[in-house]
N, C-alpha and C positions, 0 to 999 in steps of 0.2 A: 319307326317307319322312315324310310329314306326319302330324300327330297325329290322333286321332279327331275333334277339333274340326274340322279341315280336311275330313276325310272327310264328316262330317255336313253341314257348310256347303256343300260342293260339290253334293250332291244334295238336301239338305233345309235350305234357308237358315234357316228359323225355329228349327232345333234348335241353331244355333251357340252360343247362350248357355247351353245345357244343360250343356255339359261344361267344367270348369275343371281344368286339369292342374297338378300340383305341379311346379315348375320343376326340382327336383332329380332327377326321374325322368321324362324325356319318354317318352311312349308310343312314339315312333318307335324308340327303342332296343330296346324289347321286341318290337314288331311286326316289325322287320327281322330278328330272330333266328328267326322262324317259317319253316318249310320249305314252306309252302303258297303257292300262287299263286291267282289269281282262279278262282272257280268257272266251269266251262264245261259247256255242255250238248252232249253227243255223241249226236246223233240216230242215227248209224250203229250205235251200240251198243245201241239200243233197237228191235230189229226188230219189226214188226207190233204196235206199241203206240202209242196216242195220247199225245203228249207232254204231260205235266203241267208247267205253268210253275213249280210248287213243287218238282218233283223235279229235282235237279241231280246230275251226276257230277263230283266234285271232283278236279282234277288236282293233281300235286305238281311242285315244281321240282327235286327230287332223287329219289333212288332210292325206289321204292315200298315198299321194305322198312323204311323208317323207321316206328317205332311211332307210332300216333295220339296226339294230346294227350289226356291223361286228366283228366276233370273229375268232381268229387263235388258233387252237389246233395242235401243232406239234407232230409227232410221229417218233420213230426210233426203231432200232432193240433192243428188250428187254423192250420196253415200257409196263407198266402195263395196260393190255387190259381193265380191269374193269373200271379203272379210266378214260381212254381215251373215251371209249364208253359211259359211264354214263354222262360225261360232254357234249359230243357232242349231245347225245339224249335229255337231259334235256334242253339245251340251244336252240336247234332247235324247241322243243315243245313250248318254250316261244316266238318264232318268230325270233330268231337271225339267221343271215346269217353266218353259221359256215364253215370255210375252214379247212379241215384236210390236213396238209402238211407234207410230208416225208422229213426227213433230210438225208435220204439214197439216193444212186444213182437211185434206183428204187422206184416205188410207192407201191409195195407190201411189207409189213413189217411183220415179225414174231414177235409177242409180247412175253412177259416174260413167259407165260404159254403155248405157242405154238399156240395160235389163230393167224390166218393170216388175217391182216387188209389191206385194199387197200385205200391209201390216195387219196384225190381229185386232188392234184397237188404237185409239188416239192417246197421246201422251197424257192428256188431261185426265183420263180415266185411271191413270196410275198414280196420281198425286198422293193419295191416302194409303197406298199399299206399302208393305214392307218387303224388301227384296233381300235375298242372301247375297246377290251379286248384281251389279250394274256394269255392263260391258259395252263400251262405245266403239263402234267401227270407225274407220277413218274415211279417206276420200275427200276430194274437193269438188264442189263447195259443200259437201255433206258435213264436214267437221264444223264449218262456219254456221250452217243451219242448226246443228246441235248446240253450238255455243250460244246462239241467240235465243234459244228456247228457255224461258224463265222457269217453266215447270220442271224441265229436265235438270236445270241447274240446281233447283231446290232439292229435288230428289237425290242428286249425286252428292250435294253438300251434306245432307242428312246421313247419307251412306257413310261418308268419311268421318263425320262427327261421332257416329255410333259405332265406329270401328268395324263396320261390315265391309265385305269385299267390293272393290270396284276396279275396273281396268279399262285400258284404252290402247288402240293400235294405230300405226301409220301416222297420219297428221293429227289425230285427235289428242294425243298428250300435249303437244305444243299449241295447237289452235284452239282446243276446247277446254282442257283441264287447266292449263297455265293461266289464262285470264280469270278463271274462277278461283284461283289461289289454292288449288288442290294438289299442287306439286311441291309445296313448301317442305324442305328438308326431306325430300324423297329422291332417291336415285332413280333416274328415268331414262328411257330410251324412246326413240321415235323414228319415223322415216328420215333417211339422210337429208332429204330436201328441206326438212324443217328443224334439223338438229341444232343449227346455230341460234334458234329461238329459245332453246332450253337454257336454264341457268348453268353457267360453265362448270361450277364446282360439282353439281349434282348430275350432270349429263354423263351417260354411260353408253359406250358403243357396243352394246350387246344385243343379240336378237331378242332375248327375253330378259326382263328385269323385274324382280319381285322386291318390293320395298315396303314392308309392313303389310297393310291391307291393299296396297296398290300394285297392280301388275301392268306393265307396259311392253309393247313389242313394236316391230319396225314396219311391217307391211304384209301384202298378200302372201309372199313366199314364206313368211314365218307364222302364218295364221294357224296352221294346224297345230304346231307346237304350242302356240299361245293358248289355243282352245283346250288342249290337253293339260296344260299347266293349270288352267282354271278348273278343269274337271278334277284334277288331283286335290286342289284346295277344297273343293266342295264335297267330294266323295271318297278320296283316298287314292293311294298309289295303284292298287290292283285294278280299279275301274279304269283309271287313265291308261294303264298299260294294255288292258283288254281292248279298249276302244281304239287305241293306236294300232294294235295288231289287226283288228278287223278292217280298218281303213287303209292298211298297208302303208302306214306312215313310217318311213325308214330310209336308210341310205341307198344310193344306187348300187345295183349289183349286176351280175352278168345277164340276168333275165331282163334287164331294162333295155338292153341293146336292141335296136331295130334290125330286122333281118328281111331283106327284100328277096322274094322268090321270082318275081317278074319285074325286072328293073325297067322303069319307064321314066323318060326325061319329061319333067313337068315344066312347061313354059307357057306364059300367058301374054297376050297383047292387050289385056284388059284387067281390071281389078277382079281378082278371083271371087266367085260367088259360091257361097256355102249354105246348104240347107241343114238345119238341125230340127228334126221332128221331135216333139215332146208329147207326153201323155200323162194322165193321172198316175202317180207312182214313179215317174221318172226320177232317177237319182239327181237330186237338185245340185249337189256339189259339182258333179260332172258337167251338167248343163251350163251352170253359171261360169265355171272356170274356163270351159272351152270357148264360150261366147266372149267372155271378158278378154282373154288373151288374143283371140283372133281379131276382135275389133280394135284392140291396141295396135295390131299389125295392119290396120286399114283394110281388112277383108270385109267384103259385103256379106253380112250374115242375115239369114232369114230364119227366125224361130217359128215353126209352124205347129199348131195344135192338131192332133188327130181326134180330139174330142169335139163335142158339139159347141163348145165355148172356147174362147181364147184364154180364159183363165184356167190354170192348171193347179191342181192340188198335188204337188210333188212329194217326194219322200220326206219323212219327218214333219209332215204337216206344213211345209213352206209353200206359200202361194205365189206363183209367178204369172205374168201375162205374156202370152205369145204375140208375135207380130201379126200373124194372120192364121186362118184355118188352112188345113192341108189342101183342101179343094182349091183354094185360091192360089196357094203356093205352087200347085201342080201345073199351073199355066206357064210357069217360067222354067228356064233351064239353069243347071248348076254345074259347077266344076267338081264339087265334092259334096257328099252326104255324110254326115256324122250322126251315128245313132248312140244316144246316151244309154246307160244301163239302168239298173233298178229292176228287180224281178217283175213287179206288177206293171211298171211302165213298159218294159221290153215286151211283155206278153200283149199289151194293148197295141203297141206298135206293129207287132207281127200280124195282128188281125185287121190292120188298116188296108183295105183294098186299094184305096187311092194312092197310098204310099208305095205299094208294090207295083201296081200296073203301069205308071209312067216309066219306071225303070225298065220294064220289059219292052214296052212299045217304042220308046225313044232310042234305045241303044242301037236300033237298026237304021236310024236316020242320022243326019249330020248333027242334030241337036241332042247330044248325049248328055244325060243327067250327070253321070259320074262314072269314071272307070275304077273307082275305089270307094269302099265303105270303111269307115273307121268305127269299130264296135268296141264298147266297153264290156260289161257282163251281159250283153244283149244276145249272146250266142244261143 
């Protein structure tokens, strides 16, 4: 079986240079030990239901009684939300049993750009469990919060000692793993802002670096490939390739170019205000990525729930907390409304009377909600 480099170069040529594998531990040895085969969509098992291209039923090459691969993704105050959510989402799509554990006293955690995530459990409840993979998201001060968690340090040390997979991205390799002594004699990469903290001889300027049981990566922009690399090590090449294709992870092409049919000059004498409505089943990667990037650009973002609660159970079981309910959000005006996808979430958004009515009534006044909607697969 070919390495993750070959997987990515087959479908996504421009990603070939992102992964550099350590010669002493080829990924093919890990991937071939996985019991999973390519993800397949079984339409016969989904009666009377519109098929969602993001929903797959994953088959196995051996008895179905085999336990799923267990993965731990810890989060803390200031964790980079894009990295945490992308890792969790991609690994769950592949069939992994992912536990999101909070290193804080509470399960609700505010991430680095303000997104509120809800963990599945506390890190203390994971201390006696055995994981096939421990994957650390980055972000600041999230990486410091992970570093200072003694329970997580013990779990990750045991992971390395038992030669089980562990990984880190962004600031986490330098800020979290390095002080724990878990980068010794390991070729490692990390976010450029922390690169000088890595041991010079072992530091590698690659987007993905696999060195034995350790996998490291650079940041939010490399997180999809990082997550797919972890999927290959757990489940094999075919599953990683299938998930990558389903998520449209690949190089830019002609279809990615924007085309404006009604050109409008956008200018503001104020900080732009953007509304992002969410519902149970909303595509969590899209929600978190849009919010993260726009908040970095200093846009005033409001995430509004169309459910009865501000807590949303998004796609792949990820729980997020909206800023307010849509009824409260409807009292304000916005320059732009962005609708995330996800079949179940999009259907629930379409049924929201509050979400639809302000757009109709206010477009005739000076306080226009938006002259444009950005839509994912919500069509």
